[in-house]
N, C-alpha and C positions, 0 to 999 in steps of 0.2 A: 627487456631484450630477448626473453626466452622464445617468444614466437618467431622473431627474426632468425634466431639461432637454428631452430628446427627447419625453417624455410631454407636457410643457407645450406644445411646438411642435405636436404632433399635435392636442391639444385646443384650440389657439388661445388659450392662456392668456398674453396679453401681459403682464399684471401680474406673473406669476411669472417670465417671461423677463427682464423689466426688473429685477426684484428680484435675480435670479441674476447678471445683468451688473453690477449695482451692487456686489454682494458681491465678485465677481471683481476689479472695479476697486479696491475698498478693499484687498483682499489684495495686489494687485500694487503699489499705492502704498506700503503698509506695508513690503513687502519692499525696494522700491527705496530708501526713506528710512530703512531699518533702525529702524522704529518698531513698537511693540506693535500687534497687529491688534485693532481694536475691532469686534466682530461681536455682534449680538444672539444670546445663547446659545439662544434659543428659535426660531431661524430655520428649522431643519429641520422642527420640528413644525408651524410655520405653513405651510410649503410643502406638507407632507403633508396637512394639514387642508384646504387650499385645493384641492389636486388631488382629494382624496376627494369634496369638494363638487361639483366639476365632473364627475367620473365619475358620481356619483349622478344628476345632472341630465341628463347626455348620453345615458345608456343606460337602457333600460327594466328593470324589476325582474326579469323572467324571464331576460333575458340576463345580468344581473349575478349572479343566483343560480346559473346554470349555471357561469359563470366562477369564482365563489367556491368551488364544489364542486371544480373542476379545480385551483384554486390550492393545495389541501392535498396534492396529489400531488407527491412529490419527485422521482421518477425520470422519465426521458423518457416522455412520454405517448403510448402507442400509439393512433393515431387509430382504427384498426379496432375495437379493444376498447372504446375510449371511446365509440364510437357506440352500443354495446349498452347502455351505462349512462346516458349523458347525451344531451340534445337538442342536438347540435352545430350544428344550423341556427340556433339562437338566438344563435350567436356570429358571424354573418355580418358585422355592423357592425364588430366588433373585427378580423376578418380583412381587411375592406376597408381599414381604417385602418393595417394592418401591425402591429397590436398582438399578433396571433396569426398564426403561419405554420404551414403544413403542409409539412414537409420530410422526404423519404425515409420517409414513412409515420408520422412523428411530429408531434405538435403542439408548437410552441415558443411559449410565452406570454412576452410582454415581462416581464423580471425586475422592473422598477420597478412595473409595473402589478400583478403578482402580489403583491409586497411590500405594496402599499397596500390590496388588497382581501381578502387572506386573513383568514378569520375562524374562530374555534373554535366551530363549530356542529355539534351532534350529528349531524344529517342528512348533513352533508358527510363526516364520518368514516365513517358507515355505508356511504355510496356508495363511499368510497375502499376499504373492505374488500371490497365487492362487485367493484370494479374489479380489485383485486390477486388475488382468488380465481381469475381467469382465467389466471394465470401459474404456472409451475413455482416451487416454494418455494426460490428461490435465497437467498443471504445478504442481498442487497438487499431482496428482496420480504418475507422474514421480518422484517427490521428495520422495514420500513414497517408491517407488520401489528402488530408490538409497539407501535409508536407510536400507531396509530389505536385499538387496543384500550385503551391507556392513556387517550387522550382521551375515550373512551366510558365510562371508569371501570370497565372490565372487567379488573380488576387481575390475576386469576389467569391469564387468557388472555394478557395483556400479558407477565406473568412467564414463561410457558411459551415464548413466541416470543423474549423477551429471552435466555433461557438457550440456546435452540436456536441463535440467531444468534451469541451471544458464544462458544459452544463451537466454532464453525467458524473463528474468527479467530485466525490464527497470525502475523500481521504487520500492517503498516500497511494500513488499508482505509478507504474513505470512510464506512463505516457506524459507525465507532467512536464518533465524537462524538455521533451520534444515539442510539446504544445507551446511552451514559453518561447522556444526558438522561433517557431512559426509566427506566433503573435507579435514578437518584437520586430521581425522582418516585415510584418504587415503595417507597422506604424507609418502613417503618412500615405498609405496606398488604398485605404477603404473609406467609405463615407461615414460609417458609424464608429468614429474614433472613440467616443465616450464609452461605448459598450466594450470595445477592444481593450482600452486601457483599464477599465474596471475589472474585466475578466483576468487580465494579466496580474492585477493586484490580488485577486482571489487565488490564482495559481501559485503565486509566491507565498501566500498564506499557508497553502497546503505544505509547502516545503519549509515552513517556519522561517522564511527569509523576510523578516518584518520590515527592515529598512527599505528593501526593494518594493514590498507590497505598499507601504505608505507612500512611497514616491509616486506610484501610479494612481493611488486613491486621491492624492493631493492634486495631481494633474487633471483628473476628472472633475474634482470639486471646483477647480478654477473655471470650468466650462459652464457651471450652473449658477443661477441667482439663488440667494438664501430662501426665497419664496417658492422656489421650484421643489416639488416633492422628491425629485431625483437627488437634490442636494442632501435631503434628509437621509436618503438611502446610503449615500457615501459617508455621511457623518456617522451613521450606524456601523458601517464597515470599519471606520477608523477606531470607533469605541471598542468594537470587538477585537481589533488588533491589540489595543492597549490592554484589554482584559486578558487575552490568551498569553500575552507577554508578561503578565503579572503586575502591570502598572495599575493596581486596583483603584487608587485614588483618582488618577486621571480618567480611567474608564468610567468610574461612577459619575464624575462631573459631566463628561461628554454624553452619557446616557440620560442624565437628568435634563441636560440642555436639549437633547433630542426629543424627550417627552414634552418639554415645555413648548418647543417650536411646532411639534406635530399635533398638539392638543387642539381639538375642534377642527382639524384639517385633514389628518390622515390617521385613522384609527389603527390600521395595520402596523404602521411604524411605531405608534404608541405601544401596541401590544408586544411587538418584537423587542423594543427597548426595555419594557417592564420585565419580560421574561429573561432577558439577559441580565438585568439588575438582580432578579431573584437568584439566578445562578451565582452571580458575583457574591451576593450576601451569604449564600449557602457555603461558598468556598471560605468565607471569613467567619463561619459559624455564627453569623448574625441571623438566627432563625426567625426572630420577630420581623425584621425587615423583609426577609425572603418570603415569609407568609403574607405580609402586607402587599407586596408587589403582585403575588399570584392572586390574591383576593381581589385586587383592583382589576386585573385582567378578567377574572371570573365575572365580576359585576358588569363589565363592558359587554361581554358576549353571551351571558347566561340566557337571555330572552330569545336568542335565535333558535329556530326549530329545524333548519335545514341540516342535512347530513354532515356537511363540512363543519358547521358550527358546533354540532353535537360532538363530533370527533375532537375538536379543539377543547371543548368543555371537559371531555373525558381525560385528555392529556393534562390539563391544568389540575383537575381533581387528583389524578395519579401523582403529579409533581408535589401537590400539597401533602399527599400521603408520604412521599419521600422526605419532605421537610420534617414532618412529625416523627418519622422513623429515625432520622438523624439526631433529632433532639430527644430521642428515647421516650417519646410519648407514643408507645406502641399501640395502646388502645385506640387512640384517635387515628393513627396511621392505618390500622386495620379497617376502620370504618370508611376512610376515604378510598383505600384500595378496593374495597368491596363495592363502593359506589361507582368507581371507575370501571370495574369489572361488569357491573350491571349495564352501564351505558354501552360499553364495547360489545357486550352480548347482544343488546338490542340492535346494534348496527351491523352485527355479523362481521365484526372486525377481528379476524383471527390473530393478527400481530398484536393488536391492543389487548385482546383477551389473554394471550400468552404473557405479555409484559406484566399485566396486573397480577396474574397468577404467580409468576416468578417473584414479584415483589411481596405478595402475601406469604409465599413459602419462605422467603428470606426472613420475614418477621418471626414466623413460627420456629425457624431454625435458631435464630438469635435468642429467642425466649425459651428455647429447648422444649417447645410444644410439638414433639415429633409426631404424635398421632395425627394432629391437624396437618402437619407438613406432608405426611404420607398421603393423606387424602388429596391434597393439592397436586402432588407429584403424579398421582394416578390420573387426575383430571388432565394434566398437561400431556401425559402420554397418549391420551385418547385424541388429542388434537392432531398429532402426526407431524407433518412438515412445519418447520419454523425457520426464521432467519438465523444465520450463523451466530450472531451476538447473543440472541436469546437462547439458542441451543447450548452455547458454552455455559451460560448462567444456569440453565436447567441441569446440565451434567454435574456442575459443581454442587448445586443444592441437593441433587439426588445422591451424590457421593456422601454428603454430610448426613443425610437421613440413613443411608445404608450403613455408614460407620457407626451411627448411634445404635443401630439394630444388631451390631456385631457381625455384619456380613462384609468382612474386610476385603475379600478378593473382589467382590462386585464393586465395593466402594473405591478400591484402587483403580479398577478399570475406568470408572467414571471420572475420577480425578485426572487420570491420564488423558482421557478424551477432552475434558475441560481445558487442561493445560495445552494440549496440542492445538485444539481449535482456537483457543484464546491467543496463542502465538501467531497462528495464521492470520487472524483478524488484525492483530497489532502490526504484523509484517506487511500486510497488503493495504491496510487503511489507516494505520497509526492510531487505532482506537483500542483502549483497554477495556474489553468487554468483561473480562475477569482478570484477577491477578494470576496470570498463567504460570509464573515461576513458583508461586506458592502452591498452586495445584499440582505442578510437577514434583515439587518437594514432598507433598503429601503422598503422591503416588509412589515415589521412590521409597519413602519411609515405610509404607505399608508392605511394599514388595520385599523389602529387607526383613521385616518382621515375619513374613510368611515364607522366608527362605527361597524366594523366587529370584535367584541370583542373576540369571541372564536378563530377566525383565528389568530388574533394578539397574543393571549395567546399561541397558538400552536407554533408560530414562536419564541416567547420569550423563551418558555420552551426548544425548540430545541437548540437555541443559548446557553442557560444556561447549558444544558447537554453537548454540545460540549466543552464549556469553562471548565467544571468540569473534563471531561474525558481526554482531551488533554492538557489542560494548568493549571490544578490544581486550577482554580478560582471557588470559591463557592459563589452562590447567593441564597437569600431567595426566593423560588418560590412556596412554599406550598399553598398559597392562590390565585394563579393566576387563573382567569377564562379562561378556554380553552376547546377545542373540544376533540374528542375521542383519537386522536393521542397524544395530549399533556398529557391527563390523563394517557395514557399508560406509558409515561415516569415518571410522578409523582408517579405512583404505583410501578414502577421498583425501583425508589429511596427509596421507603419504604420497599423494599425487596420482593415485590410480583412478581410472574412469569407472565408477561404480554406480549402481542404481538400486531402487527398491520397487517392489510391486505395490501399487496403490489400491487398497481395498476399503479403507476407511479414513477418518480424520487423522488418526495417529500416523498411518502410513504417509498421508499427505504432508504432514509436518516434517517427517524424515526426508521425503522426496524434495521438498522445497529447500530445506537446509543444505541438502547435497548440491542442488543447483547453485545456491549462494556460495558454498565453499568453492565450487569449480570456478565461478565467476571471480571470486576474490583472489584466486591463485594465479589468474592470468596476468 
C-alpha cells in the first residue's frame, strides 16, 4: 500500500489516508493481541477506485491520454525518443507533482500511478510499437514488440517476435515471464503450435518450473509419431528436465532410450543424448561411464574435417580433460586440455582457446605448479576480451597465483572482481561461472589482513545485500565501517534513493544490487 499512500498524499486524499491509517492500526492491534485480522476483503479495490476517480477529476483528458500511452511501455522510457512520439508537454502537471521524473535522460513514472491508469487500448499499443521501432532489436525490445503485437491481435507478428526472443534466451532473464504470457495467449492462434508449445516448455525450464515445462513438452510429443525425429527432440527435452531436476535414474533411462531410437537414424540426437549422459555420470562421480560416453561421441565425429566438426571435437577433448581432472588424473587431463588448445588455436577460436587455457591453469593451481600457472595467466592476458564467464574464472585463477606469490593486495582485487562478476552472471543467467561467495569471502579476508577496513566493509555489505535479496538471509550491518559503495547500499536499506558510479565489474555488482533492493522494497 506504500505507493497508494504516497499517491493519496500528493492528491490530497485525506479520506484514503485516514482509511489506510485505520487499517494499519487494526493490523497492529491484531498482532499485539494475537487475534485474527478483520479487514474488508474489498479494501484494495475501494482504494484503487477512489484514487482513479481523483485522478480523472484532477487531470485533463489530453494529459491522461498521453500518460496512459506511456504506461504501456515496460522498459525505461527514453525521453528523447518519447518526445518524437508523445506530447510530453501535456505531462507538466504530473512532473510538477513529482509523479513523473526525468532522470539521466529517462522518464520515471510513479509505479502506483502507472498501475492505476494503464489501459489496454489499441492506439496505445500502436504508439508503443512506433516508440520501440526507434531502438535496436535487443532481446528486451523484441519481447516488447511481441507483447504489443499480441495486444493488437496481430498474432503472426507476435509469434515471430516471440520465437526470435525466446531463441536468444539461454539463462535467467527479465523477459522470460513476459514471453510466457505472450506465448500462452498465442495458443490456438498460430499455425506452428508445436514450436510454440515446445518453446513455452523451454521458457518454463529457464524458470525451473518443471511441472509446467513437462506439461508443454508432453503436449508437443502427442503431436508426433515415434518415428518422427521431432519426437526424439522432445524426448531429449524431457530427459534433460528429469536430469536438471535431479531424477538421475529416470533421466538415464530416457537418454538411453533416446540413443537406442536415434541410432542409425539421427546422429545429432545420439550425440546430444550421449553428451547429456556424460554430464549425468560426471555428476554421479561415475568417471568411467562419463569417459565412455564422450569417447563414443568422439569416435562418431572424429573423421570430420569441416570447421564445425573440428570445433565439436575440440569441445569433446576438452570435456574429457575435465573428466580426468575431476578423477584427479591430472597428467592425462593436461594432455587432453593441450590437445583441445591445439585444435582451438588452429581454428582461431578465441573463446575455445581461453576456455582450454583456463582449464590448464586450473590444473596447475590445483597441483600448486604456480610457475606454469603464471605462464598460462600471461598468455590469457594477451588474448584481451573474453566472455564474462571465462573472465570470472580468469580473475579467480589469477588471484590464486598472485596469492601464492605473496602479492596479497593484487590477489584481493582479483578475488573481488571474480566474485562481483560471478554474482552478475548468476543473477542475470542463473549460471555459476565461479563460486562467487567464496571469491568475495577471500577478498574480504585479505582486505582485513591488510587492514583495508573500508574495502573489507564494502565487500561484507555487498555479500549481506546479496544474501538478503536472493536468499532471504538478514544480517545486522548498520554499524559496518565501509566506503562509498557500501554506504550506498546501507542508505538503500534505509529507504533512500542512492546510486553508484559504474566504472568496472565491481561497481556493476553494487549498482545491480542497489536496483534489486529498490525493487524489493516496493
